[in-house]
N, C-alpha and C positions, 0 to 999 in steps of 0.2 A: 522426321525432324521438320519443324516449321520453317517456312521460307520467310526471311526477313530482308527488307529493302534498305539499302544504305545510300545516302546521297549527300554530297558536300559540294554543291556547284557554285557557290557565290565567289565572284572575283573580288578580292580585297586588296586595296592599295593602303598599306600600313606604314605610318611613320610621320614624324614632324614635318609639316608642310604638305602633306598629302592632299589637303583641301584644294590646293592650287591646280591639281590635275583634273578636277571635275569639269571645268569648262571645255578644255580640249577633248575630253572623253565624249561629252555630249555633242560637240561639233562632229567628231569622227563618226558618231552614231547617226548622223543626219538630222539632229534636232535643231530647231530654230527658235522656239518660243518656250521658255521654261517658267514653271510656277514653283517658287520656293514655298514649301509648307512647313510652318514652324509654330511655336507657341507664343502667347501674348508677351511673356517676359522677354524672350529672345528677340522678338520682332522689333523691339524698341532699342536694342543694343547695337553698338558699332559692328559687332561680329556679323550680323546679317547684312548691314550696309556694305561691309568689306566683301562678303561672299557674292552679293548681288553685283558689285562693281567688277569682281573678277570674272563672273559669267558674262557680263556685258562686254568686257574687254576681249573675251574670246569670240564674240560675235553673236551672242544670244540676246533676244528681247526677253526681259525678265519682269515678272510681277511677284508680289509676296502675299501669301495668305497666312495671317498670324492669328487665327481665331481659335486656337486650341488652349484649353486650360483645364486644370484638375484631371480627374479621370475622364477621358474623352467620351463623348456621346455621339449618337447617330446624327444629331443636328449639326454638330461640328463637321462631320464628314460630308454631309449634304451641302453645307455652306462652302466647303472647300471644293466640291465638285462644281458648284455654281461659279466659283472664282476661276476655276480651270477653263470652263466654257467661255466666260466673259473675256478672258485673256486670249482665247484661241490657242491655248497651250498645246504642245505636242510632247511634253515630258514633265516629270515631277521630280523635284529635288527636296527630299526630306531632310530637315535639319533640326536636331534637338535630342531630347531624351526619349524614353520609351513611348510616352503618350503621343508626342509629335510624330514619331516614326510610324506608330501604329495607324494613325490617321493618314499619314502620307501614303502608306501602302495601298489604301483603298480609295483615295480621292480619285485617282485615275480610273479605277474600277467603276465607281458610280457616275463618273463623267462620260463613260463610254458604254455603260450597260443600263438596262431599264430597272425600275423598282426602287425600293428603299434598302438601305444598307443592312437592316436586320433580316432581310430576305436572303442574304448570302451567308448567314451564320451556319455552321456545319450541321447543327441539329434542328434546323427549321424543317417543319413537316413537308414543305414544298420548296426546298432549297433551290435557289436559282443557279444556273450553270455559269461558270466563269470561262470566257473564251479568250485564251491567251493571245491570239492574233489581234484582238481588239484593244488590248491594254497598251497604254503609252509607256515609253521608256521611263524607268524609275531608278534613281540612285539615292543613296543614303549617306549622310554625314552625321555620325553620333557626336553629341556634346556632353554626354554623361557616360559613366562606365558602370552599368547596372543590368539593365534588361537584356542587352545584346540584341534588341529588336532589329537592328540593321541587318543581321544575318538570319533572321527568323522567317518562317513561312506562315506565320499567323498574325492576325490583328485582333486586339482585344478592345472591344467597344462596349460601353455601358448603356443599358436601356435608360431612356429618359425618366420614366416614372419610378421603376423599381430600383434602379441603380445596379441591377444584376449585370455582371460582366458576361458578355457573349463573345464567342470566338469565330472569326472567319479564318478558315484554314485551307490553304492551297499553295502548292509550289509555284503557281503562276504569279503570285504577288511578291515573290522574292525580288530583292533589288538586283538589277542587272550588274551593278558595281557598288562597292562600298569604299568610301574614302575615310579611313579611320586615322584621324589626325589628333594625337594626344595634346597638341597645343590648344585645341578647342576646349579642353577641360581645365586649363590652368586657372580660369576664373571661378571655378566652382567653390562655394563656401564649404567649410569643414563639415557642417551638418549634412549637406547634400552628398558630399564625397563619402561620408560614412554610411548613409542610408543606401545609396546606390551601390556602394562597394559590398555591403552585406547582401544585397540582392544578387550580385554576381557570385559571391561565395556560396550562397544558398543554392543557386542553380547548379553549380558544379557538384556540391555535396549531394543534393537530392537526386540529381540525374545519375550519379555514380551508384547510389543506393537502390535505385529502381531495379526490380528483378527482370526487366526486359532484357533480351539477348541482343546486345550491340557492343561488342568489345572495342570497336573503334571509338565509340562514344566514351566508354569507360576510360580509355587511355587519355582522351582529351580532358575528361572531367577531373581525373587525378592531377594532371599537369596544371589545369586551370586552378584547382584548389591550391596547389603548391605556389603558383605565382601570386594568387590573391593573398595567401597567408603571409608571404614575405613583403608584400607591397602596400597593403591597405593602411596599416598604421602610419607608415612613412608618407603616404599620399595625403592623409589627414593632417599630420603634423608639419609636413613640408610641402605646402600646396604648389610651390614653384618647381618641385623636383620632377623634371620631365621624364626621367627613367621610371619613377614610381607611377606617374600618370600613364605612361605607355604600358607598363605591366598591368595596371588595372583595366585599361581599355582592351588589352589582349585577353585577360581573364574573363571579362564580360562577354566578349564574342565567343570564347571557348565554352562558357556555360550555356549560351544560347544554342550553339551547335550541338552540344552534348545532350540537351534536353529534348532532342527528338526521341530519346529513350523514354521520355516523360518524367514527371516529377513525383511529388509525394504529399504527405499530409500537411507539411509546413505551408505549402502553397494553397491548399484547401482552406486553411485557417486565414491566410493572408487575403485570399479572395473575399472571404466573409467580412473581414475587417474593412476592406476597400468598399464593399457594398453598403455595410451598415454604418460605418464611421467615416467614410470618405478618406481613409488613411492612406498615406503614401505607401506604395507597394513594397518598396525596399525596407522601410521602417517596420511594416507589418511582418515581413519575413524575419527581420532581426528579432522582433519581440517574441515570435513563436518558435524559433528554431530550437531553443534549449529543451522545452518539454517534449517536443516530438523526437528529438535525437535521443533523449533519455529513454523514451518508449521503444525506439527502434533497435537499440544496441544489442539486446539479447537475440533479436531475430537474425542479424547478420554480423556477428562479432568479427569475422575475418575481414569484412569490408571496413569496419571501424579501425582495425589494425593497419590496413593499407592507407587510410586517410591520415592516421596518426603518423605513419612513416613519412609521408610527403610533407606534412606540416612541421615535423621535427619533434613530435611528442613521444613520451616513453611508451605509451600503449593506447589502445582504443578507448579505455575508460577515461583518459585525460581529455578527450575531445570536448565534452560538454563543459567542464570547468574552463578550458581554453576559450571556448566561445564566449562564456560569461565574462572572462577577463578582457578579451579583445573588445567586446562591446563597451565595457566600462572605459577602457583607454581611449576609444574613438568618440565617446560622448553620446552613445545611444541611450535613450531613456531606460530606466531599470525595470519598468513594468507597464502593463496595459493601463493600470490606474493612473500612472504618472502622466499619461498622454490623454487622459480624459475619458477613457472607456468606462462605462457604467455597468454594474452587475445586471441591471434591468435589461441590458442589450444581449445578455448571454443566450437567451432562448433563440433569438433570431440568428445570432452568430453560429450557434451549433446547427441550426436548421440548414443554413446555407452551406456551411462547411461539409456537413454530411452529404448533401446533394451534389457537391462539387466533384468533378471527375478526376482531379489530380490524385486523390488519395487511393484511387484504384490501383496505382502502381507504387504505393508505399510498400516498403519491404515487410511490413507487418500490418495485417488487416485492422481497420479502425471501425469502431462502432460509435453510435451516438454518445454513449457513456464515455468513451475515450476522448472525444472532442470536448465534452464537458470538463473532463480533467485537464486537458491541454489549456483551455482558456482560464480555468481556475488557477492552474500553476503559474501562468504568465501574468495573472492579475496581481 
């Protein structure tokens, strides 16, 4: 029997107002100079000013790096590392969605380690070593409920020229603490709530369907699916509903914890769409989940029955129609064509999806021809 490692080490402070505990936590950890790492949109909002003032009130000297936008690139990371050094920082406070948190995880790494960020990706031929003792204290405050990056041990950074997504993977870059405050998501517009919510739902479903042996993750993924299924429509339609927002934030974290089991072909397709079309990751997952699930059902029918049970469906065959209806109700575009994808891009999309490692743990093996059918079906 194979030996499998399980690890769920992240300290999470969850609930409305949790953000106010960040400053005292950093002081208790011996930190004095904090760099807030966030995206351009958030950097200009009162939210960041409030968080900065709260950290300063706790006794910290605070600077803000707000240079993150789109699918984050290596230059954004290196600029953040330069900001860290310029401030003389000793800790990083990541604030934002998946992109901002992915950059925040490795700003401190590049501020304290030599080389370029791409030299730390897991499959680099001379991958550099990450020394845990040299890393600064890092905490995360998510403002969306999608990727669950706040509890993940990977950072996804796009190459400048090719836009191919590369992964830095190490337990050393995990946040020392997460302050998951659903009040930080109350201002999300419906379209963002919908796309990020579909990302969280996809993480839970795909990680559960993965054939890897991790029953702890299976339990988390099923419960994460149940929570997301009951809350996503309500969070979109009632954006001020704090209970629905809290449910989606929890489902997001649960999906990210569960996918240490790995994911599947939906994510391979989504990574291709992000690379070729610069598409939002959650939207890409939402557009590709139906054809991949229709492909997978015959391989693991008993798992589809379990998913149907927690969602409240009659049987596993109802999952794909339910996904289609849910997406319609929350305002997700009906097809790839509706969001501007061109058939001329299919060859490149299929090439990248086929090369992507996520589908290696799809419950049914995928060929190039299968990916061609997925994109055609979604088109």
